[in-house]
PASEBA-1860 file (N, C-alpha, C; in nm, 3 decimals):
! residues 79
1> MLTVKSMK> 2.919/2.137/-1.539/2.817/2.125/-1.437/2.683/2.168/-1.496 ~ 2.580/2.087/-1.470/2.446/2.114/-1.522/2.370/2.203/-1.424 ~ 2.312/2.307/-1.474/2.233/2.397/-1.391/2.086/2.372/-1.419 ~ 2.007/2.346/-1.314/1.864/2.324/-1.330/1.796/2.459/-1.348 ~ 1.729/2.474/-1.462/1.665/2.602/-1.492/1.514/2.598/-1.469 ~ 1.452/2.480/-1.482/1.307/2.472/-1.465/1.269/2.331/-1.422 ~ 1.141/2.313/-1.390/1.091/2.182/-1.350/1.093/2.084/-1.466 ~ 1.091/2.131/-1.589/1.090/2.043/-1.707/1.218/1.961/-1.716
9> QIRTSRNV> 1.326/2.010/-1.658/1.452/1.937/-1.666/1.458/1.822/-1.565 ~ 1.371/1.824/-1.465/1.368/1.715/-1.367/1.279/1.607/-1.425 ~ 1.339/1.499/-1.470/1.269/1.397/-1.545/1.183/1.305/-1.458 ~ 1.216/1.286/-1.334/1.146/1.192/-1.248/0.999/1.228/-1.232 ~ 0.911/1.136/-1.266/0.766/1.148/-1.250/0.709/1.275/-1.312 ~ 0.768/1.318/-1.420/0.720/1.438/-1.487/0.582/1.416/-1.549 ~ 0.552/1.291/-1.586/0.424/1.263/-1.652/0.313/1.223/-1.556 ~ 0.343/1.213/-1.427/0.243/1.176/-1.329/0.167/1.300/-1.288
17> RSFRACPQ> 0.034/1.294/-1.301/-0.046/1.411/-1.264/-0.036/1.440/-1.116 ~ -0.040/1.560/-1.080/-0.036/1.614/-0.943/0.091/1.577/-0.868 ~ 0.196/1.538/-0.938/0.324/1.513/-0.873/0.406/1.640/-0.878 ~ 0.450/1.685/-0.761/0.524/1.809/-0.756/0.671/1.778/-0.725 ~ 0.754/1.782/-0.828/0.896/1.754/-0.809/0.966/1.873/-0.744 ~ 0.917/1.994/-0.770/0.977/2.116/-0.714/0.868/2.197/-0.645 ~ 0.831/2.161/-0.521/0.721/2.230/-0.456/0.750/2.377/-0.427 ~ 0.877/2.417/-0.419/0.908/2.556/-0.389/0.920/2.642/-0.514
25> ATGVSAAP> 0.892/2.586/-0.632/0.909/2.661/-0.755/0.817/2.783/-0.761 ~ 0.695/2.771/-0.706/0.601/2.883/-0.713/0.598/2.963/-0.583 ~ 0.652/2.906/-0.476/0.647/2.974/-0.348/0.515/2.953/-0.277 ~ 0.423/2.875/-0.335/0.293/2.849/-0.275/0.301/2.715/-0.203 ~ 0.244/2.708/-0.085/0.244/2.584/-0.008/0.161/2.478/-0.077 ~ 0.213/2.356/-0.082/0.141/2.245/-0.143/0.062/2.166/-0.039 ~ 0.065/2.206/0.087/-0.002/2.132/0.194/-0.152/2.112/0.169 ~ -0.226/2.212/0.122/-0.369/2.188/0.097/-0.394/2.082/-0.010
33> HDKPRLTR> -0.301/2.070/-0.104/-0.318/1.970/-0.210/-0.269/1.833/-0.163 ~ -0.176/1.831/-0.069/-0.123/1.705/-0.022/-0.216/1.634/0.075 ~ -0.296/1.707/0.150/-0.382/1.645/0.249/-0.483/1.548/0.187 ~ -0.556/1.586/0.082/-0.648/1.487/0.020/-0.574/1.367/-0.039 ~ -0.457/1.392/-0.095/-0.379/1.282/-0.154/-0.337/1.184/-0.045 ~ -0.290/1.237/0.068/-0.250/1.151/0.179/-0.370/1.076/0.237 ~ -0.484/1.142/0.244/-0.605/1.077/0.294/-0.645/0.962/0.204 ~ -0.639/0.985/0.072/-0.671/0.877/-0.023/-0.574/0.761/-0.009
41> EEAALMAR> -0.446/0.792/0.008/-0.347/0.686/0.022/-0.366/0.607/0.151 ~ -0.402/0.675/0.260/-0.428/0.605/0.385/-0.550/0.514/0.371 ~ -0.654/0.561/0.302/-0.772/0.478/0.280/-0.737/0.357/0.195 ~ -0.655/0.377/0.092/-0.614/0.265/0.007/-0.530/0.166/0.086 ~ -0.444/0.216/0.174/-0.362/0.128/0.257/-0.450/0.045/0.350 ~ -0.549/0.106/0.411/-0.640/0.032/0.498/-0.718/-0.072/0.419 ~ -0.758/-0.039/0.297/-0.829/-0.136/0.213/-0.739/-0.255/0.179 ~ -0.612/-0.227/0.148/-0.519/-0.336/0.118/-0.497/-0.425/0.239
49> KGRRLWLE> -0.482/-0.364/0.356/-0.463/-0.443/0.478/-0.587/-0.527/0.507 ~ -0.704/-0.467/0.490/-0.829/-0.540/0.512/-0.842/-0.658/0.418 ~ -0.808/-0.638/0.292/-0.815/-0.748/0.195/-0.715/-0.857/0.230 ~ -0.595/-0.820/0.271/-0.494/-0.919/0.308/-0.541/-1.003/0.426 ~ -0.598/-0.937/0.528/-0.648/-1.010/0.643/-0.765/-1.101/0.606 ~ -0.853/-1.053/0.518/-0.966/-1.134/0.473/-0.916/-1.258/0.398 ~ -0.817/-1.239/0.310/-0.762/-1.353/0.236/-0.696/-1.453/0.330 ~ -0.623/-1.405/0.429/-0.561/-1.496/0.526/-0.666/-1.580/0.596
57> EQWREHFA> -0.776/-1.515/0.636/-0.883/-1.588/0.703/-0.948/-1.690/0.610 ~ -0.968/-1.652/0.483/-1.026/-1.745/0.387/-0.937/-1.868/0.368 ~ -0.807/-1.846/0.356/-0.715/-1.959/0.339/-0.711/-2.045/0.465 ~ -0.713/-1.982/0.582/-0.711/-2.057/0.707/-0.834/-2.148/0.716 ~ -0.952/-2.094/0.682/-1.074/-2.174/0.683/-1.068/-2.285/0.578 ~ -1.015/-2.254/0.462/-1.003/-2.354/0.356/-0.917/-2.471/0.401 ~ -0.801/-2.441/0.459/-0.712/-2.548/0.503/-0.773/-2.627/0.619 ~ -0.848/-2.560/0.705/-0.913/-2.630/0.816/-1.018/-2.728/0.761
65> RAAGPLRV> -1.094/-2.684/0.660/-1.194/-2.773/0.599/-1.126/-2.887/0.523 ~ -1.018/-2.856/0.451/-0.950/-2.957/0.370/-0.884/-3.063/0.458 ~ -0.831/-3.025/0.572/-0.766/-3.121/0.661/-0.868/-3.211/0.727 ~ -0.982/-3.155/0.764/-1.091/-3.232/0.823/-1.045/-3.317/0.940 ~ -1.086/-3.445/0.940/-1.054/-3.532/1.053/-0.906/-3.571/1.059 ~ -0.830/-3.541/0.957/-0.689/-3.575/0.958/-0.611/-3.493/1.061 ~ -0.672/-3.384/1.109/-0.604/-3.301/1.208/-0.601/-3.365/1.346 ~ -0.684/-3.468/1.367/-0.690/-3.533/1.498/-0.566/-3.620/1.515
73> LPPSARG> -0.500/-3.601/1.624/-0.377/-3.678/1.651/-0.412/-3.820/1.697 ~ -0.331/-3.916/1.658/-0.353/-4.053/1.708/-0.326/-4.059/1.858 ~ -0.383/-4.157/1.926/-0.365/-4.165/2.072/-0.219/-4.165/2.115 ~ -0.131/-4.223/2.036/0.009/-4.228/2.075/0.077/-4.091/2.069 ~ 0.022/-4.000/1.993/0.084/-3.869/1.977/0.025/-3.765/2.071 ~ -0.085/-3.799/2.139/-0.147/-3.702/2.230/-0.067/-3.689/2.357 ~ -0.064/-3.567/2.409/0.018/-3.541/2.527/-0.051/-3.543/2.653
END
């Protein structure tokens, strides 16, 4: 059985800065450090959503322009 002696033995994300694999190792709360990180991530998420919506609108306008008068239904197809 392997006994974990330190944070160095936990290999996951060891090289990522400000990643805390063992937050209880020091006994100090990581909440003050997590709040800015979470705020940045929420801002990045909102930026990604905004870009996705903008791209959808751009494509919608592009297809509307490309279809042009072809979108008009013939008299036999109108309801």
